[in-house]
C-alpha positions as CSV (number, residue, x, y, z in Angstrom):
1,K,-3.9,-2.1,34.0
2,R,-5.3,1.3,34.8
3,R,-2.6,3.1,32.8
4,A,-3.2,0.8,29.8
5,E,-7.0,1.5,30.0
6,I,-6.3,5.2,30.0
7,H,-4.1,4.9,26.9
8,R,-6.7,2.7,25.2
9,R,-9.6,5.1,25.8
10,A,-7.4,8.0,24.7
11,G,-6.6,6.1,21.5
12,E,-10.3,5.4,20.8
13,W,-11.1,9.1,21.2
14,L,-8.2,10.3,19.0
15,A,-9.1,7.8,16.3
16,R,-12.7,9.1,16.2
17,E,-11.3,12.6,15.9
18,G,-9.2,11.6,12.9
19,L,-5.9,12.1,14.8
20,I,-4.4,8.9,13.5
21,E,-0.7,9.2,14.5
22,E,-1.7,10.2,18.1
23,A,-4.2,7.4,18.3
24,L,-1.6,4.9,17.2
25,R,0.9,5.9,19.9
26,Q,-1.8,5.7,22.6
27,W,-2.9,2.2,21.5
28,V,0.7,1.0,21.2
29,D,1.4,2.3,24.8
30,A,-1.7,0.4,25.9
31,G,-0.3,-2.8,24.3
32,E,-3.2,-2.9,21.8
33,L,-0.9,-3.6,18.8
34,D,-3.5,-5.4,16.7
35,A,-6.0,-2.5,17.1
36,A,-3.2,-0.1,16.2
37,A,-2.2,-2.2,13.2
38,R,-5.9,-2.2,11.9
39,L,-6.1,1.5,12.3
40,L,-2.9,2.1,10.4
41,G,-4.1,-0.4,7.7
42,E,-7.3,1.6,7.2
43,H,-5.4,4.8,6.6
44,I,-2.4,3.6,4.5
45,H,-3.6,5.3,1.3
46,A,-4.5,8.5,3.1
47,A,-1.0,8.7,4.5
48,I,0.5,8.2,1.1
49,D,-1.9,10.7,-0.6
50,A,-0.8,13.2,2.0
51,D,2.9,12.5,1.6
52,Q,4.1,10.7,-1.5
53,S,7.6,10.5,-0.1
54,R,6.2,8.0,2.5
55,R,7.8,9.9,5.4
56,L,4.5,10.3,7.1
57,L,3.7,6.6,6.7
58,A,7.2,5.7,8.0
59,R,6.6,8.0,11.0
60,W,3.4,6.2,11.8
61,L,5.2,2.9,11.6
62,S,7.8,4.2,14.0
63,A,5.2,4.2,16.7
64,F,5.3,0.4,16.8
65,P,8.1,-1.6,18.6
66,P,10.7,-3.3,16.4
67,G,9.3,-6.5,14.9
68,A,5.7,-5.6,15.4
69,E,5.0,-6.2,11.7
70,R,5.6,-10.0,12.1
71,G,2.2,-11.7,11.8
72,R,0.3,-8.4,11.2
73,L,-0.7,-7.9,7.6
74,P,-1.5,-4.2,7.7
75,L,2.0,-3.4,9.0
76,L,3.7,-5.7,6.5
77,V,1.9,-4.0,3.6
78,A,2.6,-0.5,5.0
79,H,6.3,-1.3,5.4
80,G,6.2,-2.6,1.8
81,W,5.0,0.7,0.5
82,V,8.0,2.4,2.3
83,K,10.4,-0.1,0.7
84,T,9.1,0.9,-2.8
85,V,10.6,4.4,-2.4
86,T,13.8,3.3,-0.8
87,W,14.5,0.7,-3.5
88,D,14.9,-2.0,-1.0
89,L,14.0,-4.9,-3.3
90,P,15.3,-7.7,-1.0
91,G,13.5,-6.2,2.0
92,L,10.3,-5.8,0.0
93,A,10.5,-9.4,-1.2
94,G,10.7,-10.7,2.4
95,L,7.7,-8.6,3.4
96,I,5.7,-9.9,0.5
97,D,6.6,-13.5,1.2
98,E,5.5,-13.2,4.8
99,A,2.3,-11.4,3.8
100,D,1.5,-14.2,1.3
101,A,2.0,-16.8,4.0
102,L,-0.5,-14.9,6.3
103,L,-3.1,-14.7,3.5
104,R,-3.0,-18.5,3.2
105,G,-4.7,-18.7,6.6
106,P,-7.7,-16.9,8.1
107,D,-7.0,-13.7,10.0
108,R,-10.1,-13.0,12.1
109,R,-8.5,-9.7,13.4
110,L,-9.3,-8.0,10.1
111,D,-12.6,-7.3,8.5
112,Q,-13.2,-8.5,4.9
113,G,-13.1,-5.0,3.4
114,L,-9.7,-4.2,4.8
115,L,-8.4,-7.6,4.0
116,A,-9.5,-7.2,0.3
117,E,-7.8,-3.8,0.2
118,L,-4.6,-5.1,1.6
119,R,-4.6,-8.0,-1.0
120,V,-4.8,-5.4,-3.8
121,D,-1.9,-3.4,-2.3
122,L,0.1,-6.6,-2.1
123,E,-0.4,-7.4,-5.8
124,A,0.5,-3.8,-6.7
125,Q,3.7,-4.1,-4.7
126,K,4.5,-7.4,-6.4
127,S,4.1,-5.8,-9.8
128,Y,6.7,-3.2,-8.8
129,L,9.1,-5.8,-7.4
130,L,8.8,-8.2,-10.4
131,Y,9.2,-5.4,-12.9
132,W,12.5,-4.2,-11.3
133,R,13.7,-7.8,-11.2
134,G,13.2,-8.1,-14.9
135,D,10.2,-10.5,-14.7
136,S,7.8,-8.7,-17.1
137,G,5.4,-11.7,-17.2
138,G,5.1,-11.8,-13.4
139,A,4.8,-8.0,-13.2
140,L,2.0,-8.0,-15.8
141,K,0.2,-10.8,-14.0
142,A,0.4,-9.1,-10.6
143,A,-0.6,-5.7,-11.9
144,S,-3.6,-7.2,-13.8
145,A,-4.7,-9.1,-10.7
146,A,-4.6,-5.8,-8.6
147,L,-6.6,-3.9,-11.2
148,R,-9.2,-6.7,-11.6
149,R,-10.0,-6.5,-7.9
150,L,-10.4,-2.7,-7.8
151,P,-13.7,-1.0,-8.6
152,S,-13.4,1.7,-11.2
153,R,-11.6,4.9,-10.0
154,T,-10.6,3.5,-6.6
155,G,-7.4,2.3,-5.1
156,G,-5.2,5.3,-4.8
157,I,-1.5,4.3,-4.8
158,A,-2.3,0.7,-5.4
159,R,-4.2,1.5,-8.7
160,S,-1.5,4.0,-9.9
161,T,1.3,1.5,-9.1
162,A,-0.4,-1.3,-10.8
163,I,-1.1,0.8,-13.9
164,V,2.5,2.0,-14.1
165,Y,3.9,-1.5,-13.9
166,Q,1.3,-3.0,-16.1
167,A,2.4,-0.5,-18.8
168,G,6.0,-1.0,-18.0
169,A,5.8,-4.8,-18.4
170,L,4.0,-4.3,-21.7
171,A,6.7,-1.9,-22.9
172,M,9.4,-4.4,-21.7
173,N,7.9,-6.9,-24.1
174,G,7.8,-4.4,-27.0
175,R,4.2,-3.5,-26.7
176,R,4.8,0.2,-26.3
177,D,1.7,1.5,-28.0
178,E,-0.5,-0.5,-25.6
179,A,1.6,0.8,-22.7
180,R,1.2,4.4,-23.8
181,K,-2.5,4.0,-24.3
182,I,-2.9,2.6,-20.7
183,L,-0.9,5.4,-19.2
184,E,-2.7,8.2,-21.2
185,E,-6.1,6.8,-20.3
186,A,-5.1,6.5,-16.6
187,A,-3.8,10.1,-16.5
188,T,-6.9,11.4,-18.2
189,E,-9.2,9.5,-15.9
190,G,-7.3,10.7,-12.9
191,A,-7.5,14.3,-14.0
192,A,-11.2,14.0,-14.8
193,A,-11.8,12.6,-11.3
194,R,-9.7,15.4,-9.8
195,E,-7.2,12.9,-8.5
196,G,-4.2,15.1,-9.4
197,R,-1.7,13.2,-7.3
198,V,-2.6,9.9,-9.1
199,A,-2.4,11.5,-12.5
200,D,0.9,13.2,-11.8
201,Y,2.4,10.0,-10.4
202,V,1.3,8.0,-13.4
203,M,2.8,10.4,-15.9
204,A,6.0,10.9,-13.9
205,Q,6.6,7.1,-13.9
206,A,5.6,6.8,-17.5
207,F,8.6,9.0,-18.6
208,Q,10.9,6.7,-16.7
209,L,9.5,3.4,-18.0
210,L,8.9,4.4,-21.7
């Protein structure tokens, strides 16, 4: 118990100092998996912004024991973002199904702000999954749901993913002019807001889908 308390306090201090990876490892060593999952969930977008390859996010996830994502929405969503760059569609589908099941019941371990953010991430991941499964209608619905829930110019990777696959779904249905307009507006908005990574990501994906 004494050792766990030392790890817990160290994790709290490291988290306050912004040393997320170190804090995660301390809390996991203390057995505080729910607290560690919350912390990771609060910093998913920051990890992706810092490293679009998702290697940083995957390294954070490696601090948790195997299977820790079961029943923990932040970890399911984080693993989902890693799956989107490894093209593991079956793995992503399984994570989304489990996350949806969790969202059907109350999770008092998460505050409403984080829960809302994770819902948006999940819809964005669905738009990716459904697009690559050839379900343009489902992809469009999921992308639109994600964007409706996001305030203007927020959302990071969730917004950019939803925009890309909203446009991709429209293009799949022959609505290429609408798709191009959406992508051009998003890239311009991202550049104006000095969100270079988002703008670059949107345009790179646009060339692939259109």
